C-alpha positions in Angstrom: -0.6 -18.0 0.7 0.8 -17.0 4.1 3.1 -14.4 2.5 0.1 -12.8 0.8 -1.8 -12.6 4.1 1.1 -11.2 6.1 0.9 -7.5 5.0 -2.8 -7.3 6.0 -2.1 -8.7 9.4 0.8 -6.3 10.0 -1.5 -3.5 8.7 -3.9 -4.1 11.6 -1.1 -4.4 14.1 0.4 -1.1 13.0 -2.8 0.7 14.2 -1.3 0.3 17.7 2.3 -0.3 16.9 2.9 3.0 15.1 1.9 5.3 18.0 3.6 3.0 20.5 6.9 2.9 18.6 6.8 6.7 18.1 6.3 7.2 21.8 9.2 4.8 22.7 11.6 6.3 20.1 10.9 10.0 20.8 10.4 9.5 24.5 13.8 7.9 24.8 15.5 10.6 22.9 13.9 13.5 24.8 14.3 11.7 28.1 18.0 12.4 27.9 17.7 15.9 26.2 15.2 17.6 28.4 15.9 19.1 31.7 14.6 21.9 34.0 11.3 23.6 33.5 10.8 22.2 30.0 10.7 18.6 31.4 7.2 17.7 32.4 6.3 15.6 35.5 5.3 12.0 34.8 7.3 12.2 31.6 6.5 8.8 30.2 2.7 9.2 30.6 2.9 12.7 29.3 4.6 11.6 26.1 2.3 8.6 25.6 -0.9 10.7 25.8 0.6 13.3 23.5 1.7 10.8 20.8 -1.5 8.8 20.9 -3.9 11.8 20.6 -1.8 13.4 17.9 -2.1 10.2 15.9 -5.8 10.8 15.5 -5.2 14.3 14.0 -2.5 13.1 11.6 -4.6 10.3 10.3 -7.6 12.5 9.5 -5.4 15.3 8.1 -3.4 13.1 5.8 -6.1 10.7 4.6 -8.7 13.5 4.4 -6.6 15.4 1.9 -6.8 12.4 -0.5 -10.4 11.6 0.1 -11.6 13.1 -3.2 -8.5 12.6 -5.4 -8.1 8.9 -4.4 -11.8 8.3 -5.4 -11.7 10.3 -8.7 -13.4 7.5 -10.7 -16.2 7.0 -8.1 -16.8 10.8 -8.0 -17.0 11.0 -11.8 -19.2 8.0 -12.2 -21.9 8.5 -9.5 -23.9 11.3 -8.2 -23.8 11.5 -4.4 -22.9 14.1 -1.7 -19.1 14.3 -2.0 -18.9 15.3 1.7 -19.5 11.6 2.5 -15.9 10.8 1.4 -14.1 13.0 4.0 -16.7 12.0 6.6 -15.9 8.3 5.9 -12.2 9.0 6.4 -12.8 10.6 9.8 -15.1 7.8 10.9 -12.5 5.2 9.8 -9.8 7.0 11.7 -12.1 7.2 14.8 -12.7 3.5 14.6 -8.9 2.9 14.3 -8.5 4.9 17.5 -10.6 2.4 19.6 -7.7 -0.1 20.1 -5.3 2.8 20.4 -7.3 4.3 23.3 -7.6 0.8 25.0 -3.8 0.4 24.7 -3.3 4.0 26.1 -5.4 3.1 29.1 -3.5 -0.1 29.8 -0.1 1.7 29.5 -1.2 4.5 31.9 -2.2 1.9 34.4 1.1 0.1 34.0 3.0 3.3 34.7 1.0 4.0 37.8 -1.7 6.4 36.8 -4.8 5.9 39.0 -8.0 5.2 37.1 -10.7 7.8 37.8 -14.1 8.8 36.6 -12.5 11.7 34.7 -11.1 9.1 32.2 -14.6 8.9 30.7 -14.2 12.5 29.5 -11.7 11.3 26.9 -14.6 10.2 24.7 -16.3 13.6 24.4 -12.9 15.2 23.9 -12.3 12.9 21.0 -15.7 13.7 19.6 -15.0 17.4 19.7 -11.6 16.7 18.2 -13.2 14.5 15.5 -15.4 17.5 14.5 -12.4 19.7 14.2 -10.5 17.0 12.2 -13.5 16.7 9.8 -13.6 20.4 9.2 -9.9 20.4 8.4 -10.3 17.3 6.2 -13.0 19.1 4.2 -10.7 22.1 3.6 -7.6 20.1 2.5 -9.8 17.7 0.4 -11.1 20.6 -1.7 -7.6 22.2 -2.0 -6.1 18.9 -3.1 -8.5 18.6 -6.0 -6.9 21.7 -7.7 -3.5 21.8 -6.0 -2.2 18.3 -5.2 1.1 19.8 -3.9 -0.8 20.3 -0.6 -0.4 16.5 -0.1 3.3 16.9 -0.1 3.2 19.8 2.4 1.0 17.9 4.9 3.8 15.8 6.4 5.8 18.9 6.9 2.9 20.7 8.6 2.4 17.6 10.7 6.0 17.7 11.9 5.8 21.4 12.8 2.6 20.8 14.7 4.1 17.8 16.3 6.6 20.0 18.1 4.4 23.0 18.5 1.9 20.9 20.4 4.3 20.3 23.3 4.1 16.5 23.0 7.5 16.0 24.6 8.1 19.1 26.6 6.2 21.4 29.0 5.3 24.5 26.9 4.6 26.6 29.9 8.1 25.9 31.3 10.0 26.2 28.0 8.3 29.5 27.0 7.9 31.0 30.4 10.2 34.0 29.4 8.4 34.5 26.1 4.7 35.3 27.0 3.7 36.2 23.4 5.0 32.9 22.1 3.4 31.1 25.0 0.0 32.6 24.2 0.4 31.6 20.5 1.4 28.1 21.5 -1.7 27.8 23.8 -3.9 28.6 20.8 -2.5 25.8 18.6 -5.5 23.5 18.1 -3.6 20.2 18.5 -2.1 21.5 21.7 -5.6 22.3 23.0 -6.9 18.8 22.5 -3.7 17.1 23.8 -3.8 19.3 26.9 -7.5 18.3 27.6 -6.7 14.6 27.2 -3.8 15.0 29.6 -6.0 16.8 32.0 -8.6 14.0 32.3 -6.1 11.1 32.1 -3.1 12.2 34.1 -3.1 12.8 37.8 -1.5 16.1 38.7 -1.8 17.7 35.3 -4.2 20.6 34.6 -4.9 22.0 31.2 -4.9 25.8 30.8 -8.4 27.3 31.1 -7.9 28.7 27.6 -7.8 25.1 26.3 -11.2 24.2 27.6 -12.6 27.4 25.9 -10.7 27.4 22.7 -11.0 23.7 21.8 -14.8 23.7 21.1 -14.5 27.0 19.4 -11.8 25.6 17.1 -14.1 22.7 16.3 -17.1 24.9 15.6 -15.2 27.3 13.4 -13.5 24.5 11.4 -16.7 22.4 10.8 -18.8 25.4 9.7 -16.0 27.0 7.6 -14.8 23.7 6.2 -18.3 22.6 5.2 -19.1 25.9 3.5 -15.7 25.9 1.7 -16.1 22.3 0.6 -19.7 22.6 -0.6 -18.9 25.6 -2.7 -16.9 23.4 -5.1 -19.4 20.5 -5.0 -20.3 20.7 -8.6 -16.7 20.7 -9.8 -15.4 17.6 -8.0 -16.7 15.3 -10.7 -15.1 17.2 -13.6 -11.9 15.9 -15.2 -8.8 17.9 -14.2 
């Protein structure tokens, strides 16, 4: 009886244990590797915010790609707007972020970050990021119906974005001598949202002005484009492959 309940209990705990363990493991490694301009100030807090915010993206991206294929029998048996499946995934991931954000706030206080009114801005930032995540989930959900190989590529893409988003290093310092690459890095959507989160949560960190402009644009483009792309195949989702 106890053994049967244990996996479910650990599953709930992993909502906060996964991002925390990643922050500890990677933070420890990069603590000894990074030096000079690439090493951000307030390194621990910098890493924690990056890892925790990126977790919201990976959850929506990975689970969103399977939202149709994992519910094939439901899709084939009942007539309902298929868009509800990716939406439910993003809502679920947003709910899972509630304890993660609470833990994030506690950790920042422990490491000496002063609590300010700007912390409240993390909620609208997550809303805008959620809109972006939904648009992306709609795109990969449709692609996965016909090309399930995309689900194998998503972990690779997540890993590339993990490093491209500057979670463990200061992109401005690391790419100071490469202005073209720096501009490209500043336009990576996950970097934008992580930078905004750091701006409102960390004392002494300022996100580039481009991030404040580009983040809502990314969200708008993804949700409009993703919705149109997803709905164009609405009639085919219930057909047997």
